[in-house]
C-alpha positions as CSV (number, residue, x, y, z in Angstrom):
1,M,-17.3,19.8,-9.9
2,D,-17.3,16.2,-8.7
3,N,-16.5,15.5,-5.1
4,I,-13.6,13.1,-4.6
5,K,-14.1,10.4,-2.0
6,I,-11.0,8.7,-0.6
7,D,-11.6,5.0,-0.1
8,Y,-8.6,3.9,2.1
9,N,-9.6,0.3,2.0
10,L,-9.7,0.3,-1.8
11,I,-6.3,2.0,-2.0
12,S,-4.8,-0.5,0.5
13,E,-6.2,-3.4,-1.5
14,R,-4.5,-2.0,-4.6
15,I,-1.2,-1.5,-2.9
16,E,-1.4,-5.0,-1.5
17,G,-2.1,-6.5,-4.9
18,Q,0.9,-4.7,-6.4
19,L,3.2,-5.9,-3.6
20,L,2.0,-9.5,-3.9
21,S,2.6,-9.3,-7.7
22,V,6.2,-8.2,-7.1
23,A,6.9,-10.6,-4.2
24,G,6.1,-13.7,-6.2
25,D,6.6,-16.8,-3.9
26,T,8.1,-14.8,-1.0
27,P,5.7,-14.8,1.9
28,I,4.5,-11.3,2.8
29,E,1.7,-9.6,4.7
30,V,0.4,-6.2,4.0
31,D,-1.5,-4.3,6.8
32,Q,-2.6,-0.9,7.6
33,E,-1.1,0.7,10.7
34,R,-3.8,-0.3,13.1
35,Q,-4.0,-3.8,11.9
36,F,-0.2,-4.4,12.3
37,V,-0.3,-3.1,15.9
38,K,-2.7,-6.0,16.8
39,I,-0.2,-8.6,15.6
40,K,1.4,-10.3,18.7
41,T,3.8,-12.8,17.1
42,L,5.7,-12.2,13.8
43,D,6.4,-15.1,11.4
44,P,10.2,-15.3,11.2
45,K,10.1,-16.1,7.5
46,K,7.5,-13.5,6.5
47,I,8.1,-9.9,5.4
48,Y,5.6,-7.3,6.7
49,F,4.5,-4.2,4.9
50,V,2.7,-1.5,6.9
51,V,0.8,1.2,5.0
52,S,0.4,4.6,6.8
53,Y,-1.6,7.4,5.3
54,G,-0.8,11.1,5.8
55,S,-2.7,14.2,5.0
56,A,-4.7,14.8,1.8
57,S,-5.1,18.0,-0.1
58,V,-8.3,18.6,-2.0
59,S,-8.5,20.8,-5.1
60,F,-10.9,21.2,-8.0
61,G,-11.4,17.8,-9.6
62,Q,-8.8,15.9,-7.6
63,S,-7.4,14.9,-4.2
64,V,-3.8,14.3,-3.4
65,L,-3.0,11.7,-0.7
66,T,0.4,10.9,0.9
67,A,1.2,7.4,2.1
68,T,4.3,5.7,3.6
69,I,5.0,2.0,3.2
70,T,7.3,0.6,5.8
71,A,8.9,-2.9,5.2
72,I,9.9,-5.0,8.1
73,S,12.2,-7.8,6.9
74,E,12.2,-11.5,7.7
75,R,14.3,-12.4,10.8
76,N,18.1,-11.8,10.5
77,S,17.9,-10.8,6.8
78,F,16.9,-7.8,4.7
79,E,17.8,-8.6,1.1
80,S,14.4,-9.9,0.0
81,A,12.5,-7.0,1.6
82,R,14.7,-4.4,0.0
83,E,14.4,-6.1,-3.4
84,I,10.6,-6.3,-3.2
85,L,10.2,-2.6,-2.2
86,S,12.7,-1.5,-4.9
87,L,10.9,-3.5,-7.6
88,F,7.6,-2.1,-6.4
89,A,8.8,1.5,-6.8
90,V,10.3,0.8,-10.2
91,R,7.3,-1.1,-11.6
92,Y,4.4,1.1,-10.3
93,N,5.9,4.6,-10.2
94,L,3.9,6.9,-12.4
95,K,1.4,4.2,-13.2
96,S,-2.2,5.3,-13.8
97,D,-5.2,3.0,-13.4
98,G,-8.5,4.7,-14.0
99,N,-8.8,7.8,-11.9
100,M,-5.7,6.9,-9.7
101,L,-2.1,7.9,-10.3
102,E,0.8,6.8,-8.1
103,T,4.2,8.4,-7.7
104,I,6.6,6.3,-5.6
105,S,10.0,7.4,-4.2
106,T,13.2,5.2,-4.0
107,P,13.2,3.1,-0.8
108,Q,15.5,4.1,2.0
109,M,16.9,2.0,4.8
110,L,15.8,3.1,8.3
111,E,17.6,0.5,10.4
112,A,19.7,-2.4,9.0
113,F,19.3,-4.6,12.1
114,S,17.4,-3.9,15.3
115,E,15.8,-6.1,17.9
116,F,12.2,-6.5,17.0
117,T,10.0,-8.7,19.3
118,D,11.4,-12.1,18.4
119,G,14.7,-11.4,16.7
120,Y,16.7,-9.0,14.6
121,R,15.0,-7.4,11.6
122,A,15.6,-4.6,9.2
123,S,13.2,-1.8,8.4
124,M,13.0,0.4,5.3
125,E,10.4,2.6,3.8
126,T,9.2,4.3,0.6
127,T,6.8,7.3,0.3
128,M,3.9,7.6,-2.2
129,T,1.8,10.3,-3.6
130,I,-1.6,9.1,-4.8
131,V,-3.6,11.4,-7.0
132,L,-7.3,10.7,-7.2
133,R,-9.0,12.4,-10.1
134,S,-12.6,12.9,-11.1
135,E,-13.9,12.6,-14.6
136,T,-14.0,16.4,-14.9
137,S,-10.3,16.8,-14.1
138,E,-9.1,15.7,-17.6
139,A,-9.7,17.1,-21.0
140,I,-9.2,13.8,-22.8
141,K,-9.4,10.2,-21.5
142,K,-6.8,8.7,-23.8
143,L,-4.5,9.7,-26.6
144,S,-3.3,6.8,-28.8
145,F,-0.8,6.7,-31.7
146,K,-1.1,4.3,-34.6
147,T,2.2,2.3,-34.8
148,P,3.7,1.0,-38.1
149,S,2.1,-2.4,-37.3
150,G,-1.4,-0.8,-37.4
151,A,-2.0,-1.2,-33.6
152,F,-2.8,1.9,-31.5
153,E,-0.4,2.5,-28.6
154,E,-1.3,4.9,-25.7
155,V,0.7,8.0,-25.4
156,K,1.4,8.6,-21.6
157,A,0.9,12.3,-21.6
158,I,2.4,14.4,-18.8
159,S,0.6,17.4,-20.2
160,F,-1.8,18.0,-23.1
161,L,-2.7,21.4,-24.7
162,S,-5.0,21.8,-27.7
163,S,-6.3,24.8,-29.6
164,C,-8.7,25.5,-32.4
165,T,-8.3,28.8,-34.3
166,M,-10.7,30.1,-36.9
167,D,-10.4,32.7,-39.5
168,V,-13.6,34.8,-39.1
169,R,-14.2,37.4,-41.8
170,P,-16.9,40.1,-41.5
171,Q,-19.1,40.3,-44.6
172,P,-21.2,43.4,-45.1
173,L,-24.3,41.9,-46.7
174,P,-27.4,43.8,-47.8
175,G,-30.4,43.9,-45.5
176,Q,-28.4,43.7,-42.2
177,G,-29.2,47.2,-41.0
178,G,-25.6,48.3,-41.4
179,F,-24.2,45.3,-39.5
180,A,-21.7,42.9,-41.0
181,T,-22.3,39.1,-40.8
182,S,-19.2,37.1,-39.9
183,I,-18.3,34.1,-42.0
184,V,-15.7,31.4,-41.0
185,G,-13.2,31.2,-43.8
186,F,-11.2,28.2,-42.4
187,A,-10.3,26.6,-39.1
188,S,-7.2,24.8,-37.9
189,Y,-6.7,22.5,-34.9
190,S,-3.4,21.7,-33.2
191,F,-2.2,20.1,-30.0
192,T,1.0,19.8,-28.0
193,V,1.8,16.8,-25.9
194,V,4.6,16.3,-23.4
195,T,5.6,12.7,-22.5
196,Y,8.6,10.9,-21.1
197,Y,11.3,10.2,-23.7
198,D,11.4,6.4,-23.7
199,T,11.5,3.4,-26.1
200,S,7.9,3.5,-27.1
201,E,6.8,3.4,-30.8
202,F,5.7,7.0,-30.4
203,C,9.1,8.2,-29.3
204,K,10.8,6.1,-32.0
205,A,8.6,7.8,-34.6
206,L,9.5,11.2,-33.2
207,D,13.2,10.3,-33.5
208,D,12.6,9.6,-37.2
209,I,11.3,13.1,-37.6
210,Q,13.9,14.8,-35.4
211,Y,16.9,13.2,-37.2
212,G,15.4,13.0,-40.7
213,V,15.6,9.2,-41.1
214,G,12.0,8.4,-42.0
215,N,8.4,9.6,-42.2
216,E,9.2,12.2,-44.8
217,D,5.7,13.8,-44.8
218,N,5.6,14.0,-41.0
219,S,2.2,12.2,-40.8
220,F,0.9,10.7,-37.6
221,E,-2.4,9.1,-37.0
222,F,-4.0,9.6,-33.6
223,K,-7.1,8.3,-31.8
224,I,-8.4,10.9,-29.3
225,E,-10.9,9.6,-26.7
226,L,-12.8,12.5,-25.2
227,K,-14.3,12.4,-21.7
228,S,-17.7,12.8,-23.4
229,G,-17.3,9.3,-24.9
230,K,-16.6,10.4,-28.4
231,E,-13.6,9.0,-30.3
232,I,-11.8,11.0,-33.0
233,T,-9.3,9.3,-35.4
234,R,-7.4,11.7,-37.7
235,S,-4.1,12.2,-39.4
236,F,-1.9,15.1,-38.1
237,K,1.3,16.6,-39.3
238,C,4.2,16.8,-36.8
239,A,5.2,20.5,-36.4
240,L,7.5,20.3,-33.4
241,V,9.9,17.9,-31.6
242,Q,11.8,19.1,-28.6
243,V,13.7,16.8,-26.3
244,K,15.0,18.0,-22.9
245,Q,17.4,16.1,-20.7
246,E,19.2,17.4,-17.6
247,M,21.6,15.6,-15.4
248,G,19.8,13.9,-12.5
249,D,16.4,14.3,-14.2
250,V,14.2,12.1,-16.5
251,A,14.3,13.1,-20.2
252,Y,11.0,14.1,-21.7
253,V,9.9,15.2,-25.2
254,T,7.5,17.9,-26.3
255,A,5.7,17.2,-29.6
256,G,3.3,19.5,-31.5
257,F,0.9,18.4,-34.2
258,S,-1.5,20.2,-36.6
259,M,-4.2,19.0,-38.9
């Protein structure tokens, strides 16, 4: 099992890049907690984001790290800081990049206006859970669905379960000393994937199956990229579509496929 090394500087650089992308032309500065303490004078027109890391739990194949991002607004205003932090949470929540997955909570206001060194500023924060995964923690690297345009679109799987069953038939052949030799009659492969029910081409195709408005033979073409580096492209038949939605929760769909 691979050991997971937590590189705090690399994670901080990634968070900084994401916040800069959201902020656009608004002047911001992103610091870790120790760096921010050293700042003596705050720019009145600049928004400061302070990243603080909590405890990390280590399990087989992955580490889970908690972090808090505190936004300190520009002087005598908080609208821009709140908008940047909110957009950051919406844009990068549940985004995966390589072996890193982020979950980000909705920002909350800590203090609307409080005296802060050189003036009145607001403070707000959002919490993050960062999952660092090793190469051995995933069964597949990527599952892609062939869209009607011919391009492959990645299926963002929450969970993936595959199984291969074989019909093994004992055959009493002569010369085996009274023992039977097993022969495989046939084999079947199937998988079940759970993903968020959104407006992707994959979910649109599942809608066609579910409501009987297209794709009459239930055929789906998938490309499965294994962690070994192999790629398998095959056609499957859709055998199950199940959508679940509850008040206050995100809708998701469970889909089953067989060869």
